[in-house]
Phi, psi and omega in degrees: 000122178263172181232138173236143184253120173235113185048047177082002182251128179276132176231134181276141181233124179310149177308322191251003180279145177240090188250159177248185181299323181292314188284323173302316176300318173305319179299326176273010178076021172245136184254124178264118183297148179198157177240307191278343186273142176212136186297343177264003189230164174293156185270129171243339183044053185262334192272332176071009175288339186262028184293133177224163170267152190211152181195194179224149179252126183292125186292327182284311186263341185072011177279138182260124175249129181250147180289151181284343181235157177286151188226156176295122179298328187287342183257357185260115180291151177254101183250174176297126181095353181290137177246134177232138175242117184251350185236020181280165183303320186296318179290325176295321181288323179297318180291325180292329178290314183302308180307316183291314183298319175299330182273359177296315182250004182275136176292137175266084183236038181302322180305333179247005179269129184290344184277343181305131185104340173218032178267125180293326176299315182295310187291319182291329179299313179295325190268322184234359184276185181285156182292331185211155186279134181250345178276153180296136172281121180223168184295149172243154177256169184223068176286142182215147172209146173288123178261004180181176177295337184252340187235132169252137179261127169263092192308312188283349177276345186289138178252013175058048174278346177058024175295322184288326175295315182289328177299313184290338176269325187260328182264310183268331176077016179269322177062036179289336186262148180209173175254123176256158182061194180220167179054227181291346182269005182294144181212153172271141177209179179250154175293144184296128180086004181227082184285168180286103178214030168288167191281002177235027189293328182297347178287348180283339178290319177296327189283331188295125176279354183231196186262021184284331177248121183247137176281114184290343174282327185259353186306118174062030188255332184200149174270136192291335181279357169271341187269155171253142184257140182225128176289132184215184176229134179295136185252017186283325184201170180284008169295318177070049182305137167285128184231169163239139179261115176263130183217162174213127180048050171067020172242122177287122185258327175200159170243141180230146176290147177248136186299120173218104182304332186272345186235288185248355183065246178248011195238170166206165184270167181289327180300320182280324186294313187266352183268058183240001185285344173301336182293322179253024181293143181277351175274004182292147175288148188220112180081137183289147178224156179222140186275139181263340182243184183264350177274190176246022182291127174311329181291339176284006179264137177255130171293142180229166180263140178301325180301338185264342186303312187303307184296314186295314174304307176310316187285315184290324181290315179298321181298318185292315186290334178282344176078028184281352168259148181307125174093355185258176181108137182147200188266154168269136173247139172242130170246120180254133183279148177288000177262353173287158172281168181289328179296315180292320175297321177298311180294318175298322177293314183297322180293316182296320183289332176297311184287328181205106181300344179251023182304146177276122183248120186233156176268141176280170180304136185260104181298124180227132184229113176066216182232170175297142183236113177251132178267165184300340179275354177105348180287140182239126170262121183280146173290335183272110189262055171217153184270347197219034177299317180299317184289320176293324177303318177298318180291316181294320174302328178291324186270348176163182180302128177297119175256128176279166183297317179292323177296317180301316179292334173290323174302319175297316177286357181071026178277351170227154185299149181151164179289154175296137174268119179255347178222130179235120173257107183251116178267111186262272187078009183290159180255004174210182179301126184235353182210129181262181184294326184297317186279331180291327183294343173301333179270006188302328185261012174271124186292324188230119179240121176248126179238125173249114185204166178268333189228162177293152179205163178302323180288322177308315179292345177264351190293148168287314177243132174249107182247109187292125186266184180252157178272174180298326182281346186259004184236151176251150182150202188221145180240151167246119189279187183295335180258021177067029179257131182262131178233135178254153181204164179250162179285152180259320174229153176280148183289161175302158179300130181097352180249154188212127175304139186301327184289330180298321176298311180299318184302310182297315185288343174269015178050037176280149183273160178074195179279159178306130186228100181298323180292323177294324179293315183305319181292322176300306183287337179289327182272349178263323182257112181309327184293343179248019186294343178296328182271358175294138185078002182261115176305308182236126177290134180305152179302327175275359176090183178237139181269107187288344185281333179269346180060035184204165177302144176297152174295165181289168186292345179271002176286168179293124181296139177288133171293138179248000000 
């Protein structure tokens, strides 16, 4: 174990750790400003904003010998005995000079720039720049061009940090971006005929420290200081990227990756980034309804109040299961979606077992597209387009034999032995079409059908109860991803009027006191289900999640990232 000194503060460095001056300073609680350096990319030391003084401390005499010139902190290794000074007059003057040079040709168009409020050039100017402008003020241009379907380049705002270029070469391996020209005429551009269209292209906007790269989906829609950030988990595939959900007044405006070295590192795919519009779709189901007749005519549906749903549901299910009507009597079936949280799956299973101790518990269909795609930087887009199959399977397996979707359809069709299913509760939450007419017709002989879903479907049109469900940004709970990592999150926006998260209804029907509390449910199920024992006794799940395979708390963010 070695020791590095940063501004007089000693920090320990592991024998096999490879830190630079910026990372060592962070460990000491000191932030060294930088533009071109990023922990997920190669080091080029081109911006010179991270200049620091450095030297070495003699172990025997304790004497410190400093180099005469400032050096880039990103390119200077932090070894045992290394000394860094980040706040000397020489360092302060160097930073001010770099800031002043960058602003000579940079357009001061902050009032119309989407990056305003989260721009490093803006922040560093106030923190490290000159007190007043010494260069002549002259008109600026604002040339822009689209470099791909998702990204617009504002040429004159670029400070040539080359983060975006290195990303397309090192992380995606597609290399669409390059540096053209030389000297003060350098610009970022795409190779002719090869626009920026890889599946991770939106990450270059996150990487850009200034306003040079704009997200075409977000451009001019919202000021960042009006938005609230919520930690969430992407529901686009079973990778389960850690994300932030940026919203204002219950409207989601963008999704951004959140650093998690065990899952997605610093990245997310475009499919997950831009696939949030279903949250605000005009086609979402709205308001609970109950069928009053025996047919499937939409006019036979009556609007009901959510306050009355728990009592009505419980009464109708029990009445149907006892067979007091001719032709009725049999088992309750519960179908849980891989889009449900583990807490919702647990509550629904407990409720089903309370209503019918021999209830059939089944997993809903698992959407799959193509095969897993792994990029050179290690990021993987999973073929499994749901966030929580692993978590739901663990819950279902605890309550009884796991029944797959295909097996369940065979039970409905009478292709396998078993009791007649007289009531079916189907929790959907799917973001796209998930059931066709042929599969929906398998439910034709079920007297009581309860469907919780976001959008209409052939099965929803057959349902006795149509209960509008919630989207991933509107629910609180936990997902378990493809690598068995459990992540918890809170809701970011409220569901539309008339919609209710599935867990809230089960919570009420189980007669639990107070408001729905996902954290409380997780502690209950973690104490009961051995597969989740790693989460037991933990008030808050760490931001990077818990590895259920190791049955212990996840390592800190400084540990070696797990391959995904």
